[in-house]
N, C-alpha and C positions, 0 to 999 in steps of 0.2 A: 485153191479158189477162194476169193474174197466172199465173206458172208456179211453183207452190210447190216443185216438185221441183228446178228449177234454182236458185231463190232459196235453198233450204236448202243446196244444194251450194256456192254462193258463200260462204255463212256458214261452212260447215265448212272450206272451203279457207283462208279468212282466219284462222280459229283455229289451224289446223295449220301453215300455212306463212308467215303474215303477208302473203300476197299477196292484194290486194283486187281481185277480178275485177270488182267493181262500178264500178271506176274506168276500166275499158276499155269501148269502145263495145259495147253488149250484143248487137246484131244480129250483128256480125262474130264476137265471141268465142263466143257461144252456138252459132252455126253451126259454127265450127271444132271446138268441143268435142263437139258432138252427133255429128259425123262420126267423131271419135276414139272416143267411147263405143260407137257402133254397130259400129265396126270390130272391137271386142273382144267383141261380143255382149251388151252390157249394155243392158237395156231402159229403165232409169231412171238418173238421176244419183245417186240414193241407192245403188244397187247398184255403180255405177262408183266412187263415193267409198270404199266399203268395200274394193273391190279395190285402190285406190290406197294405202290404209293397210297392205295386206298385202304388196304386190309393189313392190320398189324400181324394177324396170325399167319398170313402168307409170307410177310417179311421175316418173321421168326423162323418159319420153316425153311425159307431160302438160306438164311444164315446158318442154320443147322446143317443143311445139306452140303453147302459149299465148304464147310470145315469138316475135318475128319476126326470124329470123336470116338476113337478106339483106344482104350487104355486099360491097363491092369496093374494091380499091385505086384511089385517085384518082377515086372516083365523082363525076361532074360535074367534069371536070378544070379548067374555067375558074375554079371556086370555089377549088380548091386552089392554082391559080396566084395568085389574089388573096391567099390566106393567106401564100404563100411570098414574094411580091414586096412586099406592103404591110404586113400586120398583124404577122407575126412580126418583121420588122425594126423596126417601131414599138415592140413590146413589149420588144425586146432593146436598145433605145437606152440608151447610157450604161453598157454593161457589166452591165446588170441580170441577175440570175438570174430565171427564170420557172418557174411551176408550172402544169402543164397537166392537165386531167381530160378523158379521153375516156369519156363516160357512155353506157351501153347500147352498148358497143363491139362486141357480137356476136363474130364470129370474129377480131377483131383487126386487120382491114384498115386502119381509120382511125388507130388509134394508131401502127401501124407506118409508115403513110404520113407521119404527122407527124414521127416519129423520123428517117426518111430525109431529109426536107426539112431538119430541124435539123442533121443531120450534114453534109449538103452545104453548109450555111451556115457550118459550123465552130462551131456553137453547142450541140452536144449536151451538152458538159460544163457548160453554163449552164442546163440545163433538167431538170426532173423530170416524168415522165409517169406518171400513174396511169390505168389502164384498168379499167372495171368493167362487169359485166353481171349480170343476175339468174340466168342459166342456167349452172350449173357445167360442163355438157358443152361448151358453145361456148367457155367460158374455157379448158378443156383443149385444145381445137383451136387456139385463139389462141396458147397457150403453145407448142404444137408448131411453129408457124411454117410449116406445110406447106399449100400451096394448089394447086388445079387451075388450068389455063391460063386458064379463063374469068374467074377472079378478078383476073388481072393484065393483062387486055386493054387497060386504059387507062393502064398505067404507062409514063411516058416512057422511051424506049429507054435513055438514059444511066443512069437509075435502075435499070432492069431489069438492065442489065449489071453495075452496081456492087454491088447489094444482094441479088441472088438467084442461087442456083445451081439447076440443074434436071436432072431425070432423067426422060426421057419427057415426060409432061404434068404432072408434079408439080414445083412450084417451092418452094424452101426459102429462108426469110428468113435473112440473115446473122446469125450468132450474136451479134455485138456489138450489133446492133440489137435482137435479142430480149432481151438482158440489160438494155437501157436502159429497159424498161417494167415497171412493177409491176402485175400483174393481180390483181383480187380480186372476190369476189361482192358485189353491192350491189343493193338494191331501191329504185328511184327514188321509189316511193310511200310508203316506210316508214322507210328508214334515214337516219341523219344524213349531211349533204352534205360536211362538212369544209371545207377551204379556209383562207385565201382563195386563189383561183386567179387567174392572169392570163388564162387561156384555158380555156373549156369548149367541148368539141365534143360535140354531141348531135344526130344527123342521122337523119331518116327513121324516127323512133320515135313522135313526138308525135301523128301522125295516127291512131294506134290508141287514144288515150286520150279520155275524155269532156272536155267543155269545162271542167268543174270541176277535173278532174285536171290538165289543161294549165295552168290558172291557178295551181294550187298549185306545180307543178313550175317554171314560169317565175319565180315569185316566189322560190322557194328557190334557183334558179340565180343570180338577181340578188343575193341575200343572200350567196352563196358566192363572188362575184367581187369582186376589188379594184376600187376606183374606176379607171376607164379600162380595165378588163378587157373581154375580148371573148367573146360567145356566138356560136358558129358552128352554124347549124341547117341542116336539109335543104332541098332545092329545092321541096318542097311545103308548107313549114312557116313561111311568112312570118308575122311577128307584126304585126298591123294596128294595135294601139295599144300600142307598146312603152313609152310614157311611164308607163303604169300600173305597170310593173315597174321604174321608174327606169332604163330603157334609152333610148338614142337610136339611130336607124338609122345605122350607119357605112357600110354598103354593102349591096346586096341579099343577104339571108340572114346578115348580120353585124350584131350589136348590141353597142353599147358601154355599159358601166355608167357612169352619170353620177357 
């Protein structure tokens, strides 16, 4: 059934912010935003949009709710072990400098994890790491480098001791690691991708997009990677026909650009 009120809201948001809500799975996104709209007492999406244009705090909350800011250091630890022991050494072979993009980085856990691994390998000075997200608020949190204990529960002990200081249940990332990453705002569905990159990390985000949006993003990731470059995805985001994007499966959840 057509919901003209919601469809108009999607159109208005795209014009104002360049965010295309139509590229997200509608049932999930509409449910999430309906809850948010009703929380503030707006009976229609039309009224809610008018409020968003007037109040910065409401727009910030909207952006935070429509993005999925769930992340942890070393999430799925065995996958990070694979990156550390196989793929990063391969990419660094022969003294190469490498360029890394952590896309949809949320609160920064994944780019910081990558930087710590590179530093332990003695390769930090041979790598550049760019970390991006749509949500300015989570980027500010990422740049602060401050995390609660639940975010670091999977960090190997030797990494935890070397790269974090803590006060109570707040853990702070080492300043040198913080300085090694360039954070900036980026819309995966709208903005240029840059590159070419040796490694793109984009995990646990694609599940929220429509199939059409996923197809576009995977193709753009492929175009942004160097030949032989690696795309590292989340544990629920296996690409079943990687060849259509000029990828080959290098390992479970790792895809190599041909």
